[in-house]
C-alpha positions, 0 to 999 in steps of 0.5 A, a space after each residue: 465487526 466488519 464495519 468497525 474494525 476492518 478495512 471495508 468502510 475505507 475501501 467503500 469510501 475510496 471506491 465510491 469517490 472514484 465513481 462519483 467524486 468531483 475529481 474522478 481523474 485523480 481518484 481513478 489514477 490513485 485507484 490504478 496506483 493502488 492496483 500496482 502497489 498492492 498492500 494486504 488489508 488483512 496484514 494491516 493493523 490497525 485498519 486506518 493505516 490503509 486510509 493513510 496509504 490511500 491518501 498518500 496515493 491520492 496526493 502523489 498522483 501529480 508527482 513524478 513516478 520516482 517520488 511515488 516509488 520512494 513514498 510507497 517504499 518508505 510507507 509503514 503499510 508497505 513495510 508491514 506487508 512486504 518487508 516484515 518477513 524478509 531474511 537478513 542478507 549476508 553479502 560476505 556469504 553471497 546471500 541476498 535478502 529473501 522472504 521467508 515464505 519463498 525461501 522454504 
């Protein structure tokens, strides 16, 4: 089950390319971005969405940092893992959006 329905095979391929791929600098830069812009593979369903997120990081290695931030922010994977549980803000009452897990 782990090999077919989880993010394990995707992560294994990603790390093996970092170690032995022909474009190691690009792969390792994407690995560094994946450590900065962290998403949870537990909350991502289906697991192939993680593959698209990692491909986006690989494609964005050569663009400027502002574009990377925009792509990460607008990514469906990031929305699923970090924006999904936010409370709605109410500027009239001075309430800013917060995560429900931290609001308790």
